[in-house]
C-alpha positions, -999 to +999 in steps of 0.1 A: +132-616+549+140-585+530+125-568+505+148-552+477+151-546+440+159-577+419+185-560+403+208-557+436+206-597+445+240-609+443+237-644+433+268-667+438+276-675+405+315-673+400+331-674+368+368-688+358+394-659+362+377-645+393+395-638+426+385-647+461+391-619+484+391-632+520+379-608+549+399-615+583+376-631+609+401-621+639+415-588+649+395-558+665+372-542+636+366-504+641+332-515+655+343-540+680+351-533+715+377-562+722+401-584+702+380-610+683+391-646+685+375-652+650+356-684+657+322-672+650+294-696+653+313-724+634+327-755+655+319-737+687+309-767+705+339-785+694+362-759+702+351-757+740+355-796+744+388-795+725+404-766+747+387-770+783+400-789+809+378-822+823+371-804+855+342-784+833+326-818+829+324-825+866+314-790+879+288-781+848+275-813+836+243-795+824+270-781+799+268-814+774+245-839+766+250-869+789+250-892+760+280-877+746+309-902+746+333-896+774+363-898+754+354-864+738+340-844+766+362-814+778+396-831+768+417-802+768+441-788+793+430-750+793+410-730+818+384-704+808+404-677+831+438-687+818+454-655+804+473-659+768+493-630+750+479-623+717+491-591+697+502-574+728+471-578+745+463-602+773+429-621+769+413-649+786+406-685+770+371-676+781+366-644+761+385-660+732+359-687+727+330-663+732+342-637+709+307-625+693+302-638+658+316-606+633+290-592+614+306-579+579+275-556+573+294-523+577+318-533+552+293-547+529+274-514+532+307-497+523+318-522+494+280-516+476+289-481+476+320-486+459+311-513+433+280-518+414+262-551+426+267-567+392+303-565+396+303-589+425+302-626+413+292-639+447+297-639+488+304-669+508+299-668+546+324-696+558+302-710+579+287-745+581+315-762+561+341-735+567+366-734+540+345-761+518+312-740+521+315-728+486+310-761+471+275-757+474+274-728+451+301-741+423+289-754+387+319-770+369+344-748+388+374-753+412+383-726+438+419-726+445+428-711+479+467-706+477+472-673+498+457-681+531+456-658+562+483-668+588+465-695+612+452-672+640+462-681+675+428-695+686+426-720+659+465-731+664+456-736+701+424-757+692+447-779+669+471-783+694+451-793+721+430-818+700+455-830+676+429-825+649+439-834+615+445-800+594+424-814+568+394-817+591+403-782+608+396-764+574+364-781+573+351-773+610+367-737+613+369-709+591+411-706+598+413-669+596+386-656+572+350-660+573+338-638+543+349-643+508+340-621+480+343-632+445+349-606+419+370-599+388+409-589+397+405-555+389+375-552+414+398-568+442+415-536+457+382-520+463+370-551+484+401-550+502+401-511+508+364-513+520+373-541+546+404-519+557+385-487+563+368-506+590+400-521+602+397-557+587+423-573+572+416-587+537+436-601+507+432-619+477+435-655+490+425-674+458+408-675+422+385-695+402+391-719+374+371-742+352+370-777+363+357-812+353+339-814+387+334-789+415+362-788+439+379-768+464+419-772+463+433-754+497+472-751+496+481-747+533+514-745+553+503-779+568+497-796+534+472-792+501+438-807+508+411-812+479+377-812+488+347-823+464 
């Protein structure tokens, strides 16, 4: 709960013509101590079963529900201590999976010092629905996401190990950006600058247009996917 002036509440109601600025979920923010794999809290259970070796089911049976079908329990080939080279740094699979959920509060504080809250048409945290989360807040609009971040190593590894369909990957995992800020095009660079001042990559990843029904149209390197 919070108490604040009603005039400063940001209610997501994006208009046609708005652009979507995505803030990266991966990398190392200025206020983080280590590289962040970007997974946050969405899809974490699926990720560990997709990546990790079956031996973890044998050694740690308390780590999953015994009623879970055997064919989806720890189906990967990776070990928690296995080291991967990412961006010139060595990081274990375990640390990638356990990357702390990135908070964007420092960025938002900076942003609200640069922009009036009225200029922000919405903020979407891509968790619980991942790239389709914004569907819960649309009213006769289509959000086209056609300039997504390159798939971070952790999500590429999950897809490689599990063979999960790319369409589903974007519904379960944030796939590179976990915060979306909806603004007029003229305000987009202020959002990008606020993020980069904290060493978080940001970019315009899409736009909003009128539509007969609510839709997220996602144009990825792996295909174009429509979610309604």
